[in-house]
N, C-alpha and C positions, 0 to 999 in steps of 0.2 A: 401501613400497607395491609391490604386485605388478602385473605386466603380463600381458595376455592378449588373445585375439581373440574377438569376439562371433560365435558361429556360429548363433545362433537368437534371435529375439525373439518372445515370446508375451505378449499383453496388456501389462502394465506390467513384465514381467520380462525381463531380459537375461541370456542364458546365455553365460558366458565360459569359454573353454578356455585354461588357462595352460600347456598342454603336458603336464601331469600329470593334472589332474582338471578337472571342470566346476564352475563357481561360479554360483549363481543370484543375480543382482544387481539392485539398483534404481539409479535415477539420482540423483546429488547434486542438491540443490535448486537450486543456482546454475545448473546446466546447464539445468534446466527453465525458469528465468527468462530465460535467454538464448535460449530456444526452439531449442536446439541439437538437431538431429535426428541420432540415433545410428543407424548402419546395420549390417546384417549384414556382417561382414568388417572392421569397424573394430577397430583395436588400441586398447586403453584401459588406463588405470591405475585400479586399484580397491583397496579396503581394507575389510575387515569387511562384505563384501556390498554395498558402495556404489561406483559408478563415479564417480571424482573428475575424470577428465580424458580427452579424446580425443586420441590421438597423430595427428600429421599424416598424411593419406591420400596414397598415391601416385597413386590414381585413384579414380573412382567412376562409377556409372551411376545416373541419377536415377530411372528407372522401368523395371523393378523396382529398388528401392533396394538397392544392394550396393556395397561398397567393397573396394579392395585386391585386385583380381583380376589374374591374369597373362595371360589370354587369353579371348576370346569364342569359343565353339564354336557355330557356326550349323548347326543340324540341319534338313535338308529331306527330305521324302519324295519318292521318285521316282514313286510311285503311291499313291493312296488316302491323302491327297488328291494330285492331280496336282502336279507340280513347278511352282512359281510363281517365275520368275526375277525378276520385279519385286519381290516380297516379299523374296526373297533379297538383292537390291540394297539394300533398305531397311535390313536388318540389317547388311550390310557397311558402309554409309554411317554408320550409328549408331555402330558400333565405331570407325570412323575418326574420327568427331567427338570421341569420348572418348579417342582416341589409345591404344586397346587393340588388340593384335594379334588377328587373327581366323583361325580354322580352319574349313573347310567340310566338313561330313559329310552325305553323301547316303544316307539309310536306306531300308529296304524293297527292297533289291537282289534279293530272292527273287521279287518279283512281276513280272508281264509288263509291261515298260515299253519305251519306244522307245529302242533302243540307240544311235541317232544322237545322243541327248542327251549321251552320254558325250563324244563328239568336240566338241560345242558347249560343254560345260562346260570341257573342257580348253583349248579355243581362247580362251574369254573370260577365265577366272579364273587359269589358271597363269601367263600373262605378267604378271599383277598381283601375283604373288608369294604367292598363297594356297596353303597345303597342303590337299590334297583327300583325303578318305577315303570309300570306299563300304562300306556295312555292311548286314547283315540281322540285326537283334536276335533275330528268331524262329528263324533257322537258324544263328546264331552265325558268320555270314560276316564277315570283315574286322574282327572284334572285337579281335584281338591288335594289329593295326596301329593301330586307333583308340585303344586303351589306351596305346600308345607316344606318341601325340600329347598325351596328358594327363599323361604321366609327370613327376613333380616339380613340377607346377604346380597353382595354384588356378584352375579353369576355370569360367566361367559358361556354362550351356547356354541357347540361345535358339532359337526356331523356333515355327511355328504349332502350335496344339493338334492332337494326333493324328499327329504325325510320328514319334513313338516315342522321345522323350527319356528318359522314365522306363524304358522297355523296354531302352534301351541301357545305362543305369546298372545295371539288374538283370542284364543279360548279362555285365557285367564282374564284378559282385559280387552273386551271387544272394542272399546272406545279408541284403542290404539290403531286398529284397522291397518295393520302392516300388509304390504303387498305380498301376495302368494301366487304360485303358478303350478299347474298340474305337471305330473311326470309325463314325459314324452312317451307316447304309445310305441313309437318306432325304436327308441334307444333304451326305454325303461329307465331313464335317468332324468333327474331334475335339472333345472337351470337356476343359477343364482339370481335371487330377486333383491338381495341386500347389496348396496353399492359401497357402503362405507361403514366403519365402526361407529357406533353411537350407544351411549348409556341411556337406557329407557327406564323410567319409573313405572313399575308394574302397579304399585300401590304405595302407601305411606311408609312401608318398611322394607320393601324388596325392589331390587333393580337388576336388570339384565343388560348384557352388552350384546347387541345385535351386530353381527359381523358378516363380511362378504364370504366367509368360509375359510377353512383350514386346508387349502389346496396343496397338493404335492408334498405331503408330509413324508420326508425321507430322513434317515439317520446317517447322513453323510457329513455330519459335523462333530462326531464324537469318535473316540478310539474303540476298536473292537473289544478290548478288555473291559470297557465300561458298560457295554450293552446289557449285561446280566443284571446290573443295578436297577434297570428299568423294569425288571420282571420279578415281582415279589416271590412268585412260586419257584423261580430258579435261583434267586439270590439266597434263599434260605439254605441251599445246599452247597453253595460255592466255596465257603470257608474250609470245607473238609476235603477239597480237591488236593491232589498230590502236588500240583504245580500252581503257584500263585497267579500265573498268567494264562491259566487254562481257559479255553474258549468253549468247552463242553460240546465238542463236535465228535472227535474220535480219539481224544487223548487218553493215555494210560493213567489209571488211578483217578478218573474223573468221578467225583461224588454225585454230580448232577446226572450223568448217564447211569450211574448205579441206582438212581431213584427216578428214572425217566417214566416209570409207570405211574408216578404220583403227579405228573405234569400233563395237562391236557395236550393232545397232539396239535391242535390249532395254535396253542400258545407257543409251543416249541418251534413249530414251523415259522411263526412270525419272528421269533427270536433269530432263527437262522437267516431269514431274509434281511433283518436289520444288521446282522453281522456282516453280510456281504456289502451292504451300503456303507458300513463303518470302515470296511477295508478299503473302499474307494477313497475315503477321507485320509486314511493312514498313508496310502500310496501317494496322494496328492501333496501332503505336507512333508513327505520324506525329502523332497528335493527343493522345497521352498526355503526353509530355515530362516524365515523372516519374523522378526519381533515387531509387533505393532505398537507404536507409541500413541497413547490416547491423548486427545486434545483437551481433556478436562480432568479435574480431580475433585474429590469431595472433602471439604474442610468445614468443620463447625456447622454441619447440617446444610451446607450450601455448595452448589457446583460453581467452581471458579475456573477460569482459563488456566491451562497448563502450558507453560512456555517450553517450546522444543529445545533440545540440547544445542542445536545449531544457533538458535536465537540467544540462549543463555550464554554461550561462548562469545558471541558477538558483543553482548552487553558487557561481559567481563573485559574484553579487549578494549572497548571504548572507555571503560572506567579506568583501566591501567594507563591508557594514553592521556587521559585528563589529569591523573595523578602526576605522571612524569612531566607533563607540560606545566603543571603548577609548581613543581620543584624547580624546573628550569627558569621559570619567571622570577621565582624568589631569588635564585642565585644571580640573576642578572641585576 
């Protein structure tokens, strides 16, 4: 059985790269019954054009759906559209939630933008350990340095529409000729030009995942008490708070509030916005109390179907009936 990585999914076909050539595959029927969702980036075992098994992922992002990436490259425009630090904080927090390293790229350096922003960016994000790159895809500024950040890795690009993600890829490898579109003069926003996730080879050693975008990133899927774990500059003070469930808003003995002058205002404002979203999730699950039973389990590096409790009990009952029937037949 051969192994390879899915680099594109179109309709019901899965395109697998085994390192030598591409294979157009379908899914094994048992995987469909398990309702196993296969993602771009998944490593799989396949045979005769049929995917038989999904190899365990090292990581994944739920939306857009992609697996086994080395880093998230967050692309922001310095102008057209204007730099939105709150949106940038969303992408950073999302990468931290999925435990994937992030790199920050600020594109459209050729336009007239407030140069004081550079100092602000450096002050906020360099102490958090993020690598920062300034580029201009149209004038080819900073492209070599940006390319080095991608070297030897599979990187997923994220950022608002219109920030120049496809233009950056084209600047590195013009032969790819990805579709681009200008920012609307009326709305000052871009429109998505990428329609599906696809792993693209930039060169012999680097690959990127071109995606339709990370739209509607909201933190309405975690509890409020966990939001501070997504902010390194807040997390470092949380352990000294008086209460273990402190939300760092107005609580007595909050060590984060005692050190609020060490946290940038835009970062703390983003944190408060995420707390409000997380409260929606807490309120929603308060009355649900439902435990989801998964349709698969992972054994010996393979996904196998997991039988529901109802079906297991039915099988036990059938087994008992057969045993008793056998005993009765012997007695007769």
